[in-house]
N, C-alpha and C positions, 0 to 999 in steps of 0.2 A: 456603380455602387453595388450591383448584383454580386460581383466577385467578392467585395468586402463583406457583404451580408453572409455569403456562404462560408467564408473562412471563420467568421465569428460564430456561426451556427455549428461549425464542426467541433467547437469546444463546449457546446452545450448552452449557449446563451442565444436569445433572439437577436437577429442582426439588425432589427429596426423596431420602432414602436409598433404595437399591434393595432393598426387602424381598423381591423375587422372586428375588434372587441369580442373575442371568443368568451363564452361562459366558462368560469373556473369550475373544475371538477373537484377541487380541494376543499376540505372542510376541517373544522375543529374536531377533536376526538369524539365529541358527542354528536357529530353529524350536522352541526349548525353552521350557518353562513356568517353571522355577525354577533358582536358583543358591544357593550357600552364601557367606555373609559372616561373617568372624571379626573381632571388634573387639579393640582393645587390644593390638595387636602393636607393642610399644613399643621394642624393641631388636633388633639382629641376632640375638642369642641367642634371643629370643622367636620370631622368624621361623624360625630353625632348628628349634625345637621343633614349630612348626606343620607345616613341610615334612616332618619325620621322621614325625610322627604321621599325616599325610595319606597318606604312602606306606605306612606299616605297616597302616593300616586300609583302604587303597585307596578312600578317599573324596576326591572332588575338592573343593578349596577355591578358589573363584573370586576372591574379593575380600578384601582385608585393610584394615581401618580402622586406620591406623598412627600411631604416635607421638602419641597423644592428649594427652600432656603438652606437646606443641609441638615441631615439628621444629627450632626454634632451639637446642634443648638437646642435639642430637646433632652431633658434629663432622662435617666433610666426609668424613673417612675412614669413620666409622660409617655415614653416609648412602650413600656409595658401595658399601660392603659390602652394605647393606640392598638397594639397587637391584639389585646383581648377583645376590644370592640369589633375589630375587623374579623377576627376568627368567629365570633358569635354571629356576625352578619353574613359570613361565608363570602367575603370580598377579598380578592387578591390585592395585595399591597406591593407596589413597586416603590421602594424607598430610595431617596436620593442621598448618597453618601456625601459627607463633607468632612473637611474643607474641600472646596471645589475651585476650578479656575475662576478668576475674577476676585477670589478671596486670597489668592497667593500674592507674593510681593511684586510679581511682574505685571506691567501695565500695558504691554504691547497690544494685547487683545482689545483694550479699551480705546485705542487710537483709530482714526478714520481708515488708515491703510492697514494697520495691524488686525483690524476686525476680519479681514478676509482670510486670515491664517487659521481661523477656527479655534474651538476650545480644545486645549490639550493640557494634560498635567505636565508641569515643568520640573524635570529632574526626578531622580529616584526617590527622593524624600517625599515628594507629593504623591507618587504612586503608593508608597508605603503607608502614608497617612490615610489614603482612600481605602486600602485593604484593611487597615486597622479599624476603620469606622464600619466597614462591612462586617468584619468579624464581631465587633461589639453588637451590631444589630442582629446578626444571626443568633448570638447567644441569648438575645431577648425574644427570639421566636420568628423573626422576619425571614422570608424566603424569596423575595424579589427585589432587584436593584436596578436603578437607572444608570446607564453607562454612556459617557459622551466621548470617550477616547478609545480608539481601536487597540492601542497598546494596553490599556487597562483591561479591555475585553479579553484579549489574548491571555493576559496574566491571570485574571480570576478564573477563566476557563481551565487553565492549567492547574490552578489550586483546587478547582472542583474535581478534575480528573484524578488528582493525587490524594483526595480525601481530606484536604485541609478545609474545604467548604462542603456542606451537605450536597449530595447528588441531586436533590430536588430543588436546589436554589436555581432561580431563573434570572436571566440577564436581558433587559430591554435596552436597545440602543436608541438614544435620544435624537430628536430632530436637530439638535446642536451638532451632531456629528456630520450633518450636511450631505448625506447620501441621496442620490437622485437618479440612479440608473441600475440596470440589471447586474452589471459587473460588481458595483459597490454592494448591492444587496447580497450577491453570492459570497463575496468576501466576508461580510459580517456573519452570514450563516456558517461559513467554514471556520471562522474564528470563535464560534460558540454562542452567537446570539440566539436567543429563544424567540424573539419577536423584535421588530424594529419599526422606527418611525421615520419615513423619508421626509424630505422637505415638503412643505405644505401646499405648494402651488403647482404640482405636477398635473398634467392632463390625464384623462382616462386611458388613452392609448399607451402613455408612458407607464402608468401603473399596471396596465395589462402585461407589458413586457417584463416588469419586475416580478409580477406573479408567476409568469412562466419560468423565471430563473430560480425561484426559491420555493420552499415548502412552508417556511415559518410564517406565522401571522404577520400581516402588514397593518400598521396602526395609522389610520388616515385622519388628519385634522379636518373635521367638518365645520368647525368654528374656531377661528384663530385670532390671537391678539392683534390690535391695531398696529402695533410696532412691527409685526410680521406681514402686514398687508391687510388685515382686518376683514377677512372674507367669511361668508356663510355659504356652505355647500350642502345644506340639508336636502335640497331636491335632487342632488346627485347621488344620495345614499342608495337608492334602489339599484342603480347601475354599478356603484362601487361593490355592493354585495354580490351582484351577479358576476362581475368580471374579476374581482380581486379576492373573493372569499378564500380562506377565512380572514376576516379583518375586524379590527376594533374601530369603532367610530369614536374619535377623540374630541372632546368638547372643552375648549379652552378660550373663552372670550375674555376681554379686558383691554385696558390701555396698553400695558406692557408687562413682561415678566418682571423686569426690574422694579416696577411700581407696586406689583401685587405680592410677589413672593419674597418678602423681606421679613426679618424677625420682628420688626416694629409695626407691621401692618395691623390695623385694628381687627381683632378676632371677629367682631360683629360683621365687618365687611366680608371677611372670608366665609362666614356662615351664610350670609345673604347670597354671595356668589355661588356657593355650593348648592343651595336650594334651587337657584336659577338654572344651574347646569343640569340638575335632575329633571327640571321642567322641560328643558330642551330635549332631553332624552325621550321624554314622553311624546313630544312633538315628532321627533324622528321616528319613533315606533308607529305613530299614526300614519305618517307618510309611507313608511315601509308596508304597512298593512293595506294601504290604498293602492300603491303603485307596483309592489312586488310581493304579493301575499305568499308566494311560494317560498320566499326566503325564511329560514328558521333562525329565531333568536334563542340563544342559550338561556337555560334556566339559571336562577340564582344559585351560586355555589357549585358550578360545574366541577367535575372531579379533577381536571387537570390544572385548575387555578393554583397559583402560588399563595394560598391562604396562610396567614401567620400560624405558627404553632407555639403559642406562649406556654 
């Protein structure tokens, strides 16, 4: 295996997982190790709950994974209000464009065997619809978008380079893209990803190898849906910050994505879950201060965030 490790390392990737767990020397532009990401901020009322809870607990919330049901399903007025609320709170919004896979006419992905094929946009029309929804949201002031398909990532990065999308638009690759190794991480970075979410159940040595391969932030699920395995990794956060910085700690509890992020989900439930997620961020900060006080948490409204510009 040593020969295999060496030829992989010749092209700039770690040849194996980093079991020695080296401390990362990489940081966010503000010099900090970690930030907080709250998922499932589906409506303006959900965002208001996050903002209010963040102020009450004095816990910064840096990034919002928003409208996971698909931004097509909010009116222009709702999206405008969302952008204004986030801008005033200095929170980055990563909007989920829609229509999306599973809302298309194809059902292969919903079968037991088809599920292993991953989420991809089917055909040129679906790519065009996703781009159209991104453009609609950009016109309303949004500057961050969630991407599940490498083809769409390549396409929107080309549009950004050519000036069809603003230069300050950011693209986050979703856990649904299914990447789990340094080569996949490097591929996403080269395709234009500004940040990415690997699968949620990677070991710390595997995450260390990914960190060595890329410079972009790594978004780590520290609380994940039951349907994805239902784990809580709060006590690993200090080591995540030491080894994988810069990283976002992503908080996403619940029964399943399909059960929570639907347009007919009770807004009161979404608001309750939003407040709980901010509470968990407070707990994580407490654990970080106790077990890794040297790690720096970004302030609210860090300059490099993709805050909406309504």
